[in-house]
FIPADREN-681535 format. One record per residue (C-alpha): y, z, x. Coordinates in Angstrom, 1 decimal, padded with zeros to 4 digits. Layout:
BEGIN
{pt {Y Z X}}
...
! end
This chain:
BEGIN
{pt {-032.1 032.1 000.9}}
{pt {-033.6 029.4 003.1}}
{pt {-031.8 028.8 006.4}}
{pt {-031.5 025.1 005.7}}
{pt {-029.8 025.7 002.4}}
{pt {-027.4 028.1 004.0}}
{pt {-026.6 025.5 006.6}}
{pt {-026.2 022.9 003.8}}
{pt {-023.7 025.1 001.9}}
{pt {-021.7 025.6 005.1}}
{pt {-021.6 021.9 005.7}}
{pt {-020.6 021.2 002.1}}
{pt {-017.6 023.5 002.5}}
{pt {-016.8 021.9 005.9}}
{pt {-017.0 018.5 004.2}}
{pt {-014.4 019.6 001.6}}
{pt {-012.2 021.0 004.5}}
{pt {-012.1 017.6 006.4}}
{pt {-011.7 015.9 003.0}}
{pt {-008.5 017.9 002.5}}
{pt {-007.5 017.3 006.1}}
{pt {-007.7 013.5 005.6}}
{pt {-006.6 013.3 002.0}}
{pt {-003.6 015.6 002.4}}
{pt {-001.7 012.4 003.0}}
{pt {-002.0 011.4 -000.6}}
{pt {000.3 014.0 -002.1}}
{pt {002.3 014.9 001.0}}
{pt {003.2 011.4 002.2}}
{pt {005.9 010.4 -000.3}}
{pt {007.6 013.8 -000.6}}
{pt {007.9 014.1 003.2}}
{pt {009.1 010.5 003.6}}
{pt {011.9 011.0 000.9}}
{pt {012.7 014.5 002.3}}
{pt {012.1 016.0 -001.1}}
{pt {010.1 018.8 000.7}}
{pt {009.7 019.7 004.3}}
{pt {006.3 019.0 005.8}}
{pt {005.3 022.7 005.8}}
{pt {006.4 023.3 002.2}}
{pt {004.7 020.0 001.1}}
{pt {001.4 021.1 002.8}}
{pt {001.3 024.5 001.3}}
{pt {002.3 023.5 -002.3}}
{pt {-000.2 020.6 -002.2}}
{pt {-002.9 023.0 -001.0}}
{pt {-002.3 025.3 -003.9}}
{pt {-002.4 022.4 -006.4}}
{pt {-005.6 021.2 -004.8}}
{pt {-007.1 024.6 -005.3}}
{pt {-006.1 024.7 -009.0}}
{pt {-007.3 021.2 -009.8}}
{pt {-011.0 021.9 -010.2}}
{pt {-010.3 024.7 -012.7}}
{pt {-008.1 022.5 -014.9}}
{pt {-010.4 019.5 -015.3}}
{pt {-014.2 019.2 -016.0}}
{pt {-017.1 019.4 -013.5}}
{pt {-018.4 016.0 -014.5}}
{pt {-017.8 014.6 -011.0}}
{pt {-020.1 017.3 -009.6}}
{pt {-022.8 016.3 -012.0}}
{pt {-022.5 012.7 -010.9}}
{pt {-022.8 013.6 -007.2}}
{pt {-025.7 015.9 -007.8}}
{pt {-027.8 014.1 -010.4}}
{pt {-026.7 010.4 -011.0}}
{pt {-027.2 008.8 -007.5}}
{pt {-030.8 009.4 -006.5}}
{pt {-033.8 010.9 -008.1}}
{pt {-034.5 014.7 -007.8}}
{pt {-037.4 014.2 -005.3}}
{pt {-035.0 012.4 -002.9}}
{pt {-032.4 015.3 -003.1}}
{pt {-034.1 017.6 -000.6}}
{pt {-032.2 020.2 001.5}}
{pt {-032.8 018.1 004.6}}
{pt {-031.6 014.8 003.1}}
{pt {-028.4 016.5 001.8}}
{pt {-027.7 018.2 005.2}}
{pt {-028.0 014.9 007.0}}
{pt {-025.9 013.1 004.5}}
{pt {-023.1 015.7 004.9}}
{pt {-023.3 015.6 008.7}}
{pt {-022.7 011.9 008.7}}
{pt {-019.9 012.1 006.1}}
{pt {-018.1 014.9 008.1}}
{pt {-018.3 013.0 011.3}}
{pt {-017.0 009.8 009.7}}
{pt {-014.1 011.5 008.0}}
{pt {-013.2 013.6 011.1}}
{pt {-013.2 010.5 013.3}}
{pt {-011.0 008.6 010.8}}
{pt {-008.6 011.4 010.5}}
{pt {-008.4 011.6 014.3}}
{pt {-007.4 007.9 014.6}}
{pt {-005.1 008.0 011.6}}
{pt {-007.2 005.9 009.2}}
{pt {-007.2 007.0 005.5}}
{pt {-010.9 006.3 004.7}}
{pt {-012.5 007.5 001.5}}
{pt {-014.4 010.8 001.8}}
{pt {-015.9 010.0 -001.6}}
{pt {-017.5 006.8 -000.3}}
{pt {-018.7 008.5 002.9}}
{pt {-020.6 011.2 000.9}}
{pt {-021.9 008.7 -001.6}}
{pt {-023.2 006.3 001.2}}
{pt {-024.7 009.3 003.0}}
{pt {-026.6 010.5 -000.1}}
{pt {-027.9 007.0 -000.9}}
{pt {-029.0 006.5 002.7}}
{pt {-030.9 009.7 003.1}}
{pt {-032.3 009.3 -000.4}}
{pt {-033.8 005.9 000.4}}
{pt {-035.1 007.2 003.7}}
{pt {-036.8 010.2 002.0}}
{pt {-038.3 008.5 -001.0}}
{pt {-037.8 004.7 -000.7}}
{pt {-035.8 002.3 -002.8}}
{pt {-037.3 003.7 -005.9}}
{pt {-035.1 006.8 -005.3}}
{pt {-032.0 004.9 -006.4}}
{pt {-031.0 005.5 -010.0}}
{pt {-030.1 002.0 -011.1}}
{pt {-028.2 001.2 -014.3}}
{pt {-030.0 -000.1 -017.4}}
{pt {-029.7 -003.8 -018.1}}
{pt {-027.7 -003.2 -021.3}}
{pt {-025.0 -001.4 -019.3}}
{pt {-024.7 -004.3 -016.9}}
{pt {-024.5 -006.8 -019.7}}
{pt {-021.7 -004.9 -021.5}}
{pt {-019.8 -004.7 -018.2}}
{pt {-020.1 -008.4 -017.6}}
{pt {-019.0 -009.2 -021.2}}
{pt {-015.9 -007.1 -021.1}}
{pt {-015.1 -008.3 -017.6}}
{pt {-015.1 -011.9 -018.8}}
{pt {-012.9 -010.9 -021.8}}
{pt {-010.5 -009.0 -019.5}}
{pt {-010.3 -011.9 -017.0}}
{pt {-009.6 -014.4 -019.8}}
{pt {-006.8 -012.3 -021.3}}
{pt {-005.3 -011.7 -017.8}}
{pt {-005.4 -015.4 -016.9}}
{pt {-003.8 -016.3 -020.2}}
{pt {-000.9 -013.8 -019.9}}
{pt {-000.1 -014.4 -016.2}}
{pt {-000.6 -018.1 -016.6}}
{pt {002.0 -018.4 -019.3}}
{pt {004.4 -016.1 -017.4}}
{pt {004.0 -018.2 -014.2}}
{pt {004.6 -021.4 -016.1}}
{pt {007.9 -020.0 -017.7}}
{pt {009.1 -018.7 -014.3}}
{pt {008.1 -021.9 -012.5}}
{pt {005.7 -020.1 -010.1}}
{pt {002.3 -021.4 -008.9}}
{pt {-000.5 -021.5 -011.4}}
{pt {-003.4 -020.8 -008.9}}
{pt {-002.1 -017.4 -007.7}}
{pt {-001.4 -016.5 -011.3}}
{pt {-005.0 -017.3 -012.2}}
{pt {-006.4 -015.2 -009.4}}
{pt {-004.1 -012.3 -010.2}}
{pt {-004.9 -012.6 -013.9}}
{pt {-008.6 -012.2 -013.3}}
{pt {-008.1 -009.2 -011.1}}
{pt {-005.6 -007.4 -013.2}}
{pt {-007.2 -008.4 -016.5}}
{pt {-010.6 -006.9 -015.5}}
{pt {-009.0 -003.8 -013.9}}
{pt {-007.0 -003.0 -017.1}}
{pt {-009.7 -003.9 -019.6}}
{pt {-012.6 -001.8 -018.2}}
{pt {-010.7 001.5 -018.2}}
{pt {-009.4 000.8 -021.7}}
{pt {-012.9 000.1 -023.0}}
{pt {-014.2 003.2 -021.3}}
{pt {-011.4 005.3 -022.8}}
{pt {-012.1 004.0 -026.2}}
{pt {-015.8 004.8 -026.0}}
{pt {-016.8 001.1 -026.4}}
{pt {-018.1 000.7 -022.8}}
{pt {-020.2 003.3 -021.0}}
{pt {-020.6 003.3 -017.2}}
{pt {-022.3 005.9 -015.1}}
{pt {-023.9 006.6 -011.8}}
{pt {-024.0 003.9 -009.0}}
{pt {-022.6 001.2 -011.3}}
{pt {-019.5 003.2 -012.2}}
{pt {-018.9 004.0 -008.6}}
{pt {-019.2 000.4 -007.4}}
{pt {-016.9 -000.9 -010.3}}
{pt {-014.2 001.7 -009.5}}
{pt {-014.4 001.0 -005.8}}
{pt {-013.2 -002.5 -006.7}}
{pt {-010.7 -001.8 -009.4}}
{pt {-009.2 001.7 -008.6}}
{pt {-006.6 000.3 -006.1}}
{pt {-005.6 -002.4 -008.6}}
{pt {-005.3 000.2 -011.4}}
{pt {-003.1 002.4 -009.1}}
{pt {-001.0 -000.7 -008.1}}
{pt {-000.6 -001.9 -011.7}}
{pt {000.3 001.5 -013.1}}
{pt {002.8 002.3 -010.4}}
{pt {004.3 -001.3 -010.5}}
{pt {004.9 -001.2 -014.3}}
{pt {006.2 002.4 -014.2}}
{pt {008.6 001.6 -011.4}}
{pt {009.9 -001.4 -013.4}}
{pt {010.5 000.8 -016.5}}
{pt {012.3 003.6 -014.5}}
{pt {014.4 001.0 -012.7}}
{pt {015.4 -000.6 -016.0}}
{pt {016.3 002.7 -017.6}}
{pt {018.4 003.8 -014.6}}
{pt {019.8 000.4 -013.6}}
{pt {023.4 001.5 -013.9}}
{pt {022.9 004.8 -012.0}}
{pt {024.1 005.3 -008.4}}
{pt {021.6 006.1 -005.7}}
{pt {023.0 009.7 -005.2}}
{pt {022.5 010.4 -008.9}}
{pt {019.0 008.9 -008.8}}
{pt {018.2 011.1 -005.8}}
{pt {019.4 014.3 -007.6}}
{pt {017.3 013.5 -010.6}}
{pt {014.1 012.3 -009.1}}
{pt {013.6 014.5 -006.0}}
{pt {012.6 017.5 -008.1}}
{pt {010.6 015.3 -010.4}}
{pt {008.9 013.8 -007.4}}
{pt {007.8 017.2 -006.2}}
{pt {006.3 018.0 -009.7}}
{pt {004.5 014.6 -009.7}}
{pt {003.1 015.1 -006.2}}
{pt {001.7 018.5 -007.4}}
{pt {000.1 016.8 -010.4}}
{pt {-001.4 014.2 -008.1}}
{pt {-002.7 016.9 -005.8}}
{pt {-004.3 018.7 -008.7}}
{pt {-006.1 015.4 -009.7}}
{pt {-007.3 015.0 -006.1}}
{pt {-008.6 018.5 -006.0}}
{pt {-010.4 018.0 -009.3}}
{pt {-012.1 014.8 -008.2}}
{pt {-012.7 015.1 -004.5}}
{pt {-012.9 018.9 -004.6}}
{pt {-016.1 018.6 -006.7}}
{pt {-018.0 016.8 -003.9}}
{pt {-019.0 020.1 -002.4}}
{pt {-019.7 021.5 -005.8}}
{pt {-022.2 018.7 -006.6}}
{pt {-023.9 019.0 -003.2}}
{pt {-024.2 022.8 -003.3}}
{pt {-025.6 022.8 -006.8}}
{pt {-028.1 020.1 -005.8}}
{pt {-029.1 022.3 -002.8}}
{pt {-029.6 025.3 -005.0}}
{pt {-031.7 023.3 -007.4}}
{pt {-033.8 021.8 -004.6}}
{pt {-034.4 025.2 -003.2}}
{pt {-035.5 026.6 -006.6}}
{pt {-032.5 029.0 -006.8}}
{pt {-031.3 027.7 -010.2}}
{pt {-033.5 026.4 -013.0}}
{pt {-031.5 023.3 -013.7}}
{pt {-028.4 021.5 -012.5}}
{pt {-025.6 024.0 -013.4}}
{pt {-022.3 024.9 -011.8}}
{pt {-021.8 028.6 -010.9}}
{pt {-018.2 029.8 -010.8}}
{pt {-018.5 031.0 -007.2}}
{pt {-019.4 027.5 -006.1}}
{pt {-016.2 026.1 -007.6}}
{pt {-014.1 028.8 -006.1}}
{pt {-015.5 028.3 -002.5}}
{pt {-015.2 024.5 -002.8}}
{pt {-011.7 024.6 -004.1}}
{pt {-010.7 027.0 -001.3}}
{pt {-012.2 024.8 001.4}}
{pt {-010.3 021.6 000.3}}
{pt {-007.1 023.6 -000.1}}
{pt {-007.4 025.0 003.4}}
{pt {-008.0 021.5 004.8}}
{pt {-005.0 020.2 002.9}}
{pt {-002.7 023.0 004.3}}
{pt {-003.4 021.7 007.8}}
{pt {-002.7 018.1 006.9}}
{pt {-003.8 015.0 008.8}}
{pt {-000.4 013.9 010.1}}
{pt {-001.5 010.6 011.5}}
{pt {-002.8 009.6 008.1}}
{pt {000.3 010.9 006.4}}
{pt {002.5 008.7 008.6}}
{pt {000.5 005.6 007.8}}
{pt {000.8 006.1 004.0}}
{pt {004.4 007.4 004.2}}
{pt {006.0 004.9 006.6}}
{pt {003.7 001.9 007.3}}
{pt {003.0 000.5 003.9}}
{pt {006.5 000.4 002.4}}
{pt {009.8 002.2 002.3}}
{pt {009.8 004.7 -000.5}}
{pt {012.8 006.1 -002.5}}
{pt {012.6 009.3 -004.5}}
{pt {012.2 007.6 -007.9}}
{pt {009.5 005.4 -006.4}}
{pt {007.7 008.4 -005.0}}
{pt {007.8 009.9 -008.4}}
{pt {006.4 006.7 -010.0}}
{pt {003.7 006.4 -007.3}}
{pt {002.6 010.1 -007.6}}
{pt {002.7 010.1 -011.4}}
{pt {000.7 006.9 -011.7}}
{pt {-001.9 007.9 -009.1}}
{pt {-002.3 011.4 -010.5}}
{pt {-002.8 009.9 -014.0}}
{pt {-005.5 007.5 -012.8}}
{pt {-007.3 010.4 -010.9}}
{pt {-007.1 012.6 -014.0}}
{pt {-008.6 009.8 -016.2}}
{pt {-011.6 009.0 -014.0}}
{pt {-012.3 012.7 -013.3}}
{pt {-012.6 013.3 -017.1}}
{pt {-015.3 010.6 -017.2}}
{pt {-017.1 012.0 -014.1}}
{pt {-016.5 009.1 -011.8}}
{pt {-016.0 010.1 -008.1}}
{pt {-013.4 007.5 -007.1}}
{pt {-011.5 007.2 -003.8}}
{pt {-008.2 009.0 -004.2}}
{pt {-007.2 007.2 -001.0}}
{pt {-007.5 003.8 -002.7}}
{pt {-005.7 005.0 -005.8}}
{pt {-002.7 006.4 -004.0}}
{pt {-002.5 003.5 -001.5}}
{pt {-002.5 001.1 -004.4}}
{pt {000.2 003.1 -006.1}}
{pt {002.4 003.2 -003.0}}
{pt {002.0 -000.6 -002.6}}
{pt {002.7 -001.1 -006.3}}
{pt {006.2 000.6 -006.1}}
{pt {007.0 -001.3 -003.0}}
{pt {006.1 -004.6 -004.5}}
{pt {008.8 -004.2 -007.2}}
{pt {011.3 -005.0 -004.4}}
{pt {009.5 -008.2 -003.5}}
{pt {006.4 -009.3 -001.7}}
{pt {008.0 -008.8 001.7}}
{pt {008.8 -005.2 001.0}}
{pt {005.1 -004.3 001.5}}
{pt {003.3 -004.5 004.9}}
{pt {000.2 -006.2 003.6}}
{pt {-001.4 -006.2 007.0}}
{pt {-001.6 -002.4 006.9}}
{pt {-003.0 -002.6 003.4}}
{pt {-005.6 -005.2 004.5}}
{pt {-006.7 -003.0 007.4}}
{pt {-007.1 000.0 005.1}}
{pt {-009.1 -002.2 002.6}}
{pt {-011.5 -003.2 005.4}}
{pt {-012.1 000.4 006.2}}
{pt {-012.8 001.1 002.5}}
{pt {-015.3 -001.7 002.2}}
{pt {-017.3 -000.7 005.3}}
{pt {-017.4 003.0 004.6}}
{pt {-020.4 003.1 002.2}}
{pt {-022.6 000.7 004.1}}
{pt {-021.8 002.4 007.4}}
{pt {-022.5 005.9 005.9}}
{pt {-025.7 004.6 004.3}}
{pt {-027.0 003.1 007.6}}
{pt {-026.2 006.1 009.7}}
{pt {-027.7 008.5 007.2}}
{pt {-030.8 006.5 006.7}}
{pt {-031.4 006.2 010.5}}
{pt {-030.4 009.9 011.1}}
{pt {-032.8 011.2 008.5}}
{pt {-035.7 009.2 009.9}}
{pt {-035.0 010.5 013.4}}
{pt {-034.5 014.1 012.4}}
{pt {-037.6 014.1 010.1}}
{pt {-039.8 013.2 013.1}}
{pt {-038.9 016.5 014.7}}
{pt {-039.0 018.6 011.5}}
! end
């Protein structure tokens, strides 16, 4: 096996390790904050769930990473190695300073950057015009429905119409697109699907957690806090493991997609396929990273966004896990950081706008927005420099 391919496989596994290190916060944060589990038990149980996740769901995300971003001639061993180096450095730096960035976006930006550097802009696999038109149509329909519903609600409650219109557009689009995809009416793939879900995945997580929290609060409105704690602490643990499995299934397949692309580029497999040993090694790497846990990131999600009660931790983890499971089935590599941060903000918002520290959320969103362009630029520049010497 070529030395560059061996180095690439090693880096792919290291990428999954630092992914787990940064993203451990998603499933650990809420159970640690509510003391449903000790930090050590939360880390180990989450690591096990992360390992199991890729075997429960499909490998569609791996196929997207390995085949749907850039053309095969741009997926060379060197371009993949540079992309992973940049992704690892970005994620490790973010974990060190306690910033929950998206490892998905770092890898995607890296692959796009080195792909363009290796083969030009023609390397990008752009969506067909019909797909873009369908997306625009259903976005307009969703926005109209959202504005109508929230506008009527704001009028009856005596609230401002302008904020209701803005929120109606955002929530209408974010709910309509996944529903149309689930119904098979709308098909999104590749770069377009990734861009769309960068924008709507936090809103989906927020909406699902907000509504689920309202439902649970209504059903248990006459229950005392002690009884609520006894009921929902065990349920919160189960929900966090479900969410961790969803994270392992989605983010855990990053290394799978890259390793399979490396094997294909090196002529070691005839077509893009996923060997069992690749899944096992990738799952083990992300589980190992999760077991160590990035505690600065955990503190940011657990304590700085909003105060979480056990039933709210259950609602956030269940909603976030459900969203991750849905997009994984459709092969869309989303940011689990965005989904869970949105879910945590959603349960906090049920207690009022002031219950959420929106400044923290805004800072995290700025990091999400800049990740792909930054990874793209660094990978593009890095590939050009390294290729001069190789």
